[in-house]
C-alpha positions as a Markdown table, in Angstrom:
| # | Residue | x | y | z |
|---|---|---|---|---|
| 1 | Met | 1.5 | -1.1 | 20.4 |
| 2 | Ala | -1.6 | -2.6 | 21.4 |
| 3 | Asp | -3.4 | 0.3 | 22.8 |
| 4 | Val | -2.8 | 2.2 | 19.6 |
| 5 | Leu | -6.2 | 2.2 | 18.0 |
| 6 | Ile | -5.7 | 4.7 | 15.0 |
| 7 | Glu | -2.1 | 4.5 | 13.0 |
| 8 | Cys | -1.7 | 6.9 | 9.9 |
| 9 | Lys | 1.6 | 5.6 | 8.2 |
| 10 | Asn | 2.5 | 7.9 | 5.7 |
| 11 | Val | -0.3 | 9.4 | 4.1 |
| 12 | Thr | 0.4 | 11.2 | 1.3 |
| 13 | Lys | -2.7 | 13.3 | -1.0 |
| 14 | Cys | -2.7 | 15.0 | -3.5 |
| 15 | Phe | -5.2 | 16.8 | -6.2 |
| 16 | Pro | -4.9 | 17.1 | -9.5 |
| 17 | Leu | -5.5 | 20.4 | -10.9 |
| 18 | Arg | -8.7 | 20.7 | -13.1 |
| 19 | Gly | -10.6 | 22.9 | -15.0 |
| 20 | Val | -10.3 | 25.3 | -18.5 |
| 21 | Phe | -7.9 | 27.2 | -17.0 |
| 22 | Ala | -6.1 | 24.8 | -15.2 |
| 23 | Lys | -2.2 | 24.2 | -15.4 |
| 24 | Lys | -0.9 | 21.1 | -15.1 |
| 25 | Gly | 0.1 | 20.0 | -11.5 |
| 26 | Lys | -1.1 | 18.7 | -8.8 |
| 27 | Val | -2.1 | 20.1 | -4.8 |
| 28 | His | 0.3 | 19.1 | -2.6 |
| 29 | Ala | -2.5 | 18.2 | 0.4 |
| 30 | Val | -1.0 | 16.0 | 2.9 |
| 31 | Glu | 2.8 | 14.3 | 2.4 |
| 32 | Gly | 4.0 | 11.8 | 4.0 |
| 33 | Val | 2.4 | 12.3 | 7.4 |
| 34 | Ser | 3.2 | 9.1 | 10.4 |
| 35 | Phe | 1.8 | 9.1 | 13.7 |
| 36 | Tyr | -0.7 | 7.1 | 16.1 |
| 37 | Ile | -3.5 | 7.5 | 18.5 |
| 38 | Lys | -4.2 | 5.4 | 21.5 |
| 39 | Arg | -7.2 | 4.0 | 22.7 |
| 40 | Gly | -8.5 | 6.7 | 25.4 |
| 41 | Glu | -6.6 | 9.6 | 24.2 |
| 42 | Thr | -7.4 | 13.0 | 22.4 |
| 43 | Leu | -4.7 | 13.7 | 19.7 |
| 44 | Gly | -4.9 | 17.6 | 18.8 |
| 45 | Leu | -4.3 | 18.5 | 15.4 |
| 46 | Val | -2.8 | 22.3 | 15.0 |
| 47 | Gly | -2.0 | 24.5 | 11.9 |
| 48 | Glu | -2.9 | 27.0 | 9.6 |
| 49 | Ser | -6.2 | 27.0 | 7.7 |
| 50 | Gly | -5.1 | 24.8 | 4.3 |
| 51 | Cys | -2.1 | 22.6 | 5.8 |
| 52 | Gly | -4.0 | 19.5 | 5.4 |
| 53 | Lys | -5.9 | 19.1 | 8.6 |
| 54 | Thr | -9.3 | 18.6 | 7.2 |
| 55 | Thr | -8.2 | 16.4 | 4.2 |
| 56 | Leu | -5.6 | 14.2 | 6.9 |
| 57 | Ala | -9.0 | 13.6 | 9.4 |
| 58 | Arg | -11.3 | 12.2 | 6.1 |
| 59 | Ile | -8.9 | 10.1 | 4.9 |
| 60 | Ile | -8.4 | 8.3 | 8.1 |
| 61 | Leu | -12.3 | 7.8 | 8.1 |
| 62 | Gly | -12.2 | 6.5 | 5.0 |
| 63 | Leu | -14.1 | 9.1 | 3.5 |
| 64 | Ile | -11.2 | 10.0 | 0.3 |
| 65 | Leu | -8.3 | 7.7 | -0.6 |
| 66 | Pro | -4.9 | 8.3 | -0.1 |
| 67 | Thr | -2.6 | 8.8 | -3.2 |
| 68 | Ser | -0.3 | 6.4 | -1.1 |
| 69 | Gly | 0.4 | 5.5 | 3.0 |
| 70 | Ser | -2.1 | 2.9 | 5.0 |
| 71 | Val | -4.1 | 4.3 | 7.9 |
| 72 | Phe | -4.9 | 1.5 | 10.5 |
| 73 | Phe | -7.5 | 0.8 | 12.7 |
| 74 | Glu | -6.9 | -1.8 | 15.6 |
| 75 | Gly | -3.8 | -3.0 | 13.5 |
| 76 | Lys | -6.1 | -3.3 | 10.4 |
| 77 | Asp | -5.4 | -1.3 | 7.1 |
| 78 | Ile | -9.1 | 0.6 | 6.2 |
| 79 | Phe | -8.8 | 0.7 | 2.4 |
| 80 | Lys | -8.4 | -3.1 | 2.6 |
| 81 | Phe | -11.9 | -3.9 | 4.2 |
| 82 | Ser | -14.3 | -5.6 | 3.1 |
| 83 | Lys | -18.1 | -4.0 | 2.8 |
| 84 | Arg | -19.0 | -5.9 | 5.7 |
| 85 | Glu | -15.7 | -4.8 | 7.4 |
| 86 | Leu | -15.9 | -1.0 | 6.1 |
| 87 | Lys | -19.9 | -0.6 | 7.4 |
| 88 | Gly | -18.6 | -2.2 | 10.9 |
| 89 | Phe | -15.7 | 0.8 | 10.8 |
| 90 | Arg | -18.3 | 3.3 | 10.1 |
| 91 | Arg | -20.4 | 2.3 | 13.2 |
| 92 | Arg | -17.5 | 2.8 | 15.5 |
| 93 | Thr | -16.3 | 5.9 | 13.8 |
| 94 | Ala | -17.7 | 9.0 | 13.6 |
| 95 | Met | -17.5 | 13.0 | 12.5 |
| 96 | Val | -18.5 | 16.5 | 14.1 |
| 97 | Phe | -17.6 | 19.1 | 11.4 |
| 98 | Gln | -16.8 | 23.1 | 11.9 |
| 99 | Asp | -20.6 | 24.2 | 10.7 |
| 100 | Pro | -23.1 | 22.8 | 12.5 |
| 101 | Phe | -26.1 | 24.4 | 10.6 |
| 102 | Ala | -24.1 | 23.2 | 7.1 |
| 103 | Ser | -23.5 | 19.7 | 8.5 |
| 104 | Leu | -27.4 | 19.4 | 9.4 |
| 105 | Asn | -30.3 | 18.7 | 7.2 |
| 106 | Pro | -32.2 | 21.8 | 7.6 |
| 107 | Arg | -35.7 | 20.1 | 6.3 |
| 108 | Met | -35.6 | 17.0 | 9.2 |
| 109 | Met | -36.7 | 17.1 | 12.6 |
| 110 | Ile | -33.9 | 16.6 | 15.2 |
| 111 | Ala | -35.2 | 13.2 | 15.9 |
| 112 | Asp | -35.0 | 12.1 | 12.4 |
| 113 | Ile | -31.2 | 13.7 | 12.3 |
| 114 | Val | -29.7 | 12.2 | 15.3 |
| 115 | Gly | -31.9 | 8.8 | 14.5 |
| 116 | Glu | -30.8 | 8.8 | 11.3 |
| 117 | Pro | -27.3 | 6.6 | 11.8 |
| 118 | Leu | -29.8 | 4.2 | 14.1 |
| 119 | Val | -31.2 | 3.3 | 11.6 |
| 120 | Ile | -28.9 | 2.5 | 9.3 |
| 121 | His | -26.6 | 0.8 | 11.1 |
| 122 | Gly | -30.0 | -1.3 | 12.3 |
| 123 | Ile | -29.5 | -0.6 | 16.0 |
| 124 | Ala | -33.4 | 1.0 | 16.9 |
| 125 | Tyr | -36.5 | 1.8 | 14.7 |
| 126 | Gly | -39.6 | 3.6 | 15.8 |
| 127 | Glu | -40.9 | 4.1 | 19.5 |
| 128 | Asp | -36.8 | 2.5 | 20.3 |
| 129 | Lys | -35.4 | 5.0 | 18.3 |
| 130 | Asp | -37.4 | 8.1 | 19.9 |
| 131 | Glu | -36.7 | 6.6 | 23.1 |
| 132 | Thr | -32.7 | 6.3 | 22.0 |
| 133 | Val | -32.9 | 9.7 | 20.6 |
| 134 | Lys | -34.3 | 11.5 | 23.9 |
| 135 | Glu | -31.5 | 9.6 | 25.7 |
| 136 | Leu | -28.9 | 10.8 | 23.6 |
| 137 | Leu | -30.0 | 14.7 | 23.5 |
| 138 | Glu | -30.4 | 14.3 | 27.0 |
| 139 | Arg | -26.6 | 13.6 | 27.3 |
| 140 | Val | -25.5 | 16.7 | 25.5 |
| 141 | Gly | -28.0 | 19.0 | 27.6 |
| 142 | Leu | -30.8 | 19.5 | 25.6 |
| 143 | Lys | -34.6 | 18.2 | 26.4 |
| 144 | Glu | -36.9 | 16.2 | 24.8 |
| 145 | Glu | -39.0 | 19.1 | 23.4 |
| 146 | His | -36.5 | 19.6 | 21.2 |
| 147 | Met | -36.3 | 16.3 | 19.1 |
| 148 | Tyr | -39.4 | 18.1 | 17.2 |
| 149 | Arg | -37.8 | 21.0 | 16.2 |
| 150 | Tyr | -35.8 | 22.0 | 13.1 |
| 151 | Pro | -32.0 | 23.5 | 13.0 |
| 152 | His | -33.1 | 26.6 | 12.3 |
| 153 | Glu | -34.8 | 26.6 | 15.8 |
| 154 | Phe | -31.7 | 26.2 | 17.9 |
| 155 | Ser | -28.3 | 28.7 | 18.4 |
| 156 | Gly | -25.4 | 27.9 | 17.7 |
| 157 | Gly | -23.8 | 25.8 | 20.2 |
| 158 | Gln | -27.2 | 24.0 | 20.4 |
| 159 | Arg | -26.7 | 22.6 | 17.3 |
| 160 | Gln | -23.0 | 21.7 | 17.6 |
| 161 | Arg | -24.7 | 19.6 | 20.6 |
| 162 | Ile | -26.9 | 18.1 | 18.1 |
| 163 | Ala | -24.1 | 17.1 | 15.7 |
| 164 | Ile | -22.8 | 15.7 | 18.8 |
| 165 | Ala | -25.7 | 13.6 | 20.0 |
| 166 | Arg | -25.9 | 12.5 | 16.2 |
| 167 | Ala | -22.3 | 11.6 | 16.2 |
| 168 | Leu | -22.7 | 9.5 | 19.8 |
| 169 | Ala | -25.9 | 7.5 | 18.0 |
| 170 | Ala | -24.4 | 4.9 | 17.1 |
| 171 | Asp | -21.8 | 4.3 | 20.0 |
| 172 | Pro | -18.4 | 5.1 | 18.3 |
| 173 | Glu | -15.2 | 4.8 | 20.1 |
| 174 | Phe | -13.4 | 6.9 | 17.7 |
| 175 | Ile | -14.2 | 10.6 | 16.9 |
| 176 | Val | -12.9 | 13.4 | 14.6 |
| 177 | Leu | -13.7 | 16.7 | 15.3 |
| 178 | Asp | -13.0 | 19.4 | 13.4 |
| 179 | Glu | -12.6 | 22.8 | 14.4 |
| 180 | Pro | -16.2 | 21.9 | 16.5 |
| 181 | Thr | -16.0 | 25.3 | 18.4 |
| 182 | Ser | -14.2 | 27.5 | 15.8 |
| 183 | Ala | -17.9 | 29.5 | 14.7 |
| 184 | Leu | -18.8 | 29.2 | 18.3 |
| 185 | Asp | -18.4 | 32.1 | 20.8 |
| 186 | Val | -15.7 | 32.2 | 23.7 |
| 187 | Ser | -18.5 | 31.3 | 26.3 |
| 188 | Val | -20.3 | 28.9 | 24.3 |
| 189 | Gln | -16.8 | 27.2 | 22.9 |
| 190 | Ala | -16.1 | 26.5 | 27.1 |
| 191 | Lys | -19.2 | 24.6 | 27.7 |
| 192 | Ile | -18.8 | 22.4 | 24.2 |
| 193 | Leu | -15.4 | 21.4 | 25.1 |
| 194 | Asn | -16.1 | 20.4 | 29.2 |
| 195 | Leu | -19.2 | 18.7 | 27.5 |
| 196 | Leu | -16.7 | 16.7 | 24.6 |
| 197 | Asn | -14.0 | 16.5 | 28.2 |
| 198 | Arg | -17.0 | 14.9 | 30.3 |
| 199 | Leu | -18.3 | 12.7 | 27.3 |
| 200 | Lys | -14.7 | 11.2 | 26.4 |
| 201 | Glu | -14.2 | 10.4 | 30.1 |
| 202 | Glu | -18.1 | 8.9 | 30.6 |
| 203 | Leu | -17.8 | 6.9 | 27.4 |
| 204 | Gly | -14.0 | 5.7 | 26.9 |
| 205 | Leu | -13.9 | 7.7 | 23.6 |
| 206 | Thr | -10.8 | 8.7 | 21.3 |
| 207 | Tyr | -10.7 | 11.7 | 19.6 |
| 208 | Leu | -8.8 | 13.6 | 16.7 |
| 209 | Phe | -9.2 | 17.1 | 17.8 |
| 210 | Ile | -8.3 | 19.6 | 14.9 |
| 211 | Ser | -7.9 | 23.4 | 15.4 |
| 212 | His | -5.9 | 26.4 | 14.9 |
| 213 | Asp | -7.0 | 27.8 | 18.0 |
| 214 | Leu | -3.9 | 26.4 | 20.3 |
| 215 | Ser | -5.8 | 27.3 | 23.9 |
| 216 | Val | -8.7 | 24.9 | 22.7 |
| 217 | Ile | -5.8 | 22.6 | 21.9 |
| 218 | Arg | -4.1 | 22.9 | 25.3 |
| 219 | His | -7.1 | 22.6 | 26.8 |
| 220 | Ile | -8.5 | 19.7 | 25.3 |
| 221 | Ser | -5.6 | 17.1 | 23.9 |
| 222 | Asp | -3.3 | 14.5 | 25.5 |
| 223 | Arg | -0.8 | 15.1 | 22.9 |
| 224 | Val | 0.2 | 17.6 | 20.2 |
| 225 | Gly | 0.9 | 17.6 | 16.4 |
| 226 | Val | 1.7 | 20.9 | 14.3 |
| 227 | Met | 1.3 | 20.6 | 10.5 |
| 228 | Tyr | 2.6 | 23.0 | 7.9 |
| 229 | Leu | 2.0 | 22.9 | 4.6 |
| 230 | Gly | 0.8 | 19.3 | 4.5 |
| 231 | Lys | 3.6 | 18.0 | 6.6 |
| 232 | Leu | 4.2 | 17.0 | 10.0 |
| 233 | Val | 6.4 | 19.1 | 11.6 |
| 234 | Glu | 6.3 | 18.3 | 15.5 |
| 235 | Glu | 4.5 | 16.2 | 17.8 |
| 236 | Gly | 4.9 | 15.4 | 21.1 |
| 237 | Lys | 3.3 | 15.5 | 24.8 |
| 238 | Arg | 1.0 | 18.7 | 25.2 |
| 239 | Glu | 3.3 | 20.2 | 28.3 |
| 240 | Glu | 6.2 | 19.2 | 25.8 |
| 241 | Ile | 4.9 | 21.2 | 22.8 |
| 242 | Phe | 3.6 | 24.6 | 24.8 |
| 243 | Ser | 6.5 | 24.6 | 27.1 |
| 244 | Ala | 9.8 | 23.5 | 25.0 |
| 245 | Pro | 8.7 | 24.0 | 21.0 |
| 246 | Leu | 11.5 | 22.9 | 19.3 |
| 247 | His | 10.6 | 23.9 | 15.2 |
| 248 | Pro | 10.5 | 27.8 | 14.6 |
| 249 | Tyr | 7.0 | 27.4 | 13.5 |
| 250 | Thr | 5.7 | 26.1 | 16.6 |
| 251 | Ala | 7.0 | 28.6 | 18.4 |
| 252 | Ala | 5.6 | 31.2 | 16.1 |
| 253 | Leu | 1.8 | 29.8 | 17.0 |
| 254 | Leu | 2.5 | 29.8 | 20.3 |
| 255 | Ala | 3.5 | 33.2 | 19.8 |
| 256 | Thr | -0.1 | 34.5 | 18.3 |
| 257 | Ser | -2.0 | 33.5 | 21.4 |
| 258 | Pro | -3.1 | 35.2 | 23.9 |
| 259 | Lys | -0.7 | 35.9 | 27.1 |
| 260 | Pro | -3.1 | 35.7 | 30.3 |
| 261 | Asp | 0.1 | 36.3 | 32.4 |
| 262 | Pro | 1.0 | 40.0 | 32.5 |
| 263 | Arg | 4.6 | 38.7 | 32.9 |
| 264 | Glu | 4.9 | 36.6 | 29.7 |
| 265 | Arg | 3.2 | 40.5 | 27.7 |
| 266 | Gly | 6.8 | 41.9 | 27.9 |
| 267 | Lys | 9.3 | 38.9 | 26.5 |
| 268 | Lys | 10.6 | 38.6 | 22.9 |
| 269 | Arg | 8.5 | 36.4 | 20.7 |
| 270 | Phe | 8.2 | 34.9 | 17.5 |
| 271 | Phe | 5.9 | 36.5 | 14.7 |
| 272 | Leu | 5.3 | 34.9 | 11.3 |
| 273 | Lys | 6.2 | 37.0 | 8.2 |
| 274 | Gly | 5.7 | 36.3 | 4.6 |
| 275 | Glu | 3.1 | 34.0 | 3.1 |
| 276 | Val | 2.7 | 31.1 | 3.4 |
| 277 | Pro | 4.0 | 29.0 | 0.1 |
| 278 | Ser | 1.4 | 27.4 | -2.5 |
| 279 | Ala | 1.2 | 23.8 | -1.9 |
| 280 | Ile | 0.6 | 23.4 | -5.7 |
| 281 | Asn | 4.3 | 24.5 | -6.1 |
| 282 | Pro | 5.9 | 23.8 | -2.0 |
| 283 | Pro | 9.8 | 24.5 | -1.8 |
| 284 | Arg | 12.1 | 22.3 | -1.7 |
| 285 | Gly | 13.9 | 21.0 | 1.2 |
| 286 | Cys | 12.3 | 22.4 | 4.4 |
| 287 | Arg | 9.3 | 23.9 | 3.5 |
| 288 | Phe | 8.9 | 26.3 | 6.2 |
| 289 | His | 12.6 | 27.8 | 5.4 |
| 290 | Thr | 11.3 | 30.2 | 3.3 |
| 291 | Arg | 9.8 | 31.9 | 6.8 |
| 292 | Cys | 12.2 | 30.9 | 9.2 |
| 293 | Pro | 14.8 | 33.1 | 10.7 |
| 294 | Phe | 17.5 | 29.9 | 11.5 |
| 295 | Ala | 17.6 | 28.7 | 7.8 |
| 296 | Glu | 21.0 | 28.1 | 6.7 |
| 297 | Ser | 21.2 | 26.5 | 2.7 |
| 298 | Ile | 20.6 | 22.6 | 3.9 |
| 299 | Cys | 17.4 | 23.9 | 5.0 |
| 300 | Ala | 16.9 | 24.8 | 1.1 |
| 301 | Ser | 18.1 | 21.4 | -0.4 |
| 302 | Glu | 17.6 | 19.2 | 2.1 |
| 303 | Glu | 14.1 | 18.2 | 3.7 |
| 304 | Pro | 14.3 | 17.0 | 7.3 |
| 305 | Arg | 13.6 | 13.8 | 8.8 |
| 306 | Leu | 10.7 | 13.8 | 11.6 |
| 307 | Glu | 13.5 | 12.5 | 14.1 |
| 308 | Arg | 12.4 | 11.4 | 17.8 |
| 309 | Leu | 14.4 | 13.9 | 20.0 |
| 310 | Ser | 13.0 | 12.0 | 22.9 |
| 311 | Asp | 11.0 | 9.3 | 23.9 |
| 312 | Thr | 7.5 | 11.4 | 23.3 |
| 313 | His | 8.7 | 14.3 | 21.2 |
| 314 | Arg | 9.5 | 14.2 | 16.9 |
| 315 | Val | 10.4 | 17.1 | 14.9 |
| 316 | Ala | 11.2 | 17.7 | 11.6 |
| 317 | Cys | 13.9 | 20.5 | 11.5 |
| 318 | His | 17.7 | 20.5 | 10.9 |
| 319 | Tyr | 18.6 | 23.0 | 13.7 |
| 320 | Pro | 15.6 | 21.9 | 16.6 |
| 321 | Leu | 17.5 | 24.0 | 19.3 |
| 322 | Lys | 17.0 | 27.1 | 17.8 |
| 323 | Ala | 13.4 | 27.2 | 18.1 |
| 324 | Gly | 14.3 | 28.6 | 21.8 |
| 325 | Arg | 16.1 | 31.7 | 20.7 |
| 326 | Glu | 14.5 | 34.8 | 21.6 |
| 327 | Gly | 14.0 | 36.7 | 18.0 |
| 328 | Glu | 11.7 | 37.6 | 15.4 |
| 329 | Leu | 10.4 | 35.4 | 12.7 |
């Protein structure tokens, strides 16, 4: 498709176990993940901690190499880029990290933190750089006087605004947002999400938004992908995922989010039981079968494929329609 900006094809990443007391083996962080992101849309990626969301994001940006599979940017494999092409790709992409304090150098003033990409990519120097930094800070709701302060002088929400300004410095087209609101208060979260939505509309940005908070994903995403233990188990439009989930794991995640409507609170809902299996030795067959009440013998022996049940909805489950049943997980 001509309007696809990012596409992953069968991306797999395994980390070998290292250390004096480590046994032989590897961590199956991401396995066989395929999806695309259209230009100008937001794909929300949701799942429990440790399911491989951040690893996948770093692969997409070329920060780590996959064990196998490919990532395409405008139809070109990023792992086959020349040095010149890779620098151009770096300029057109950016990342906002989960902890804004950890991602900002405490010894640098904000003018230098936000202005660093401008210097690296040869966009602006000296007074031109300072003027651009001022404009970037104003765009994210900060003031010129903030340029000459250090990160510890700001609140968490202000630090995340600084991180967003830095991500915008080189005028990127695609931004990965790795749980950018999870370390913030709820009221500050809403302001940051509204800022991100505004910037997307004004600048024509494309987002990959990673979170374990379904309410945040619902607010900001156009499409949603659900990951479990390194696998993409369901993907579809926001309305499809939240109104008619087809995978039991998706239904269980939705049950954990608060229900503001009192009429929804009395209904039977799914609740996850048991622990997430080890990524070092994941279960055979469907990786969710050890926690799924609908599991049959085939689920323990044969891995379900990510099948397209409609033009926009895919699910990896042998019995996808069972996810709509009432009961407990």
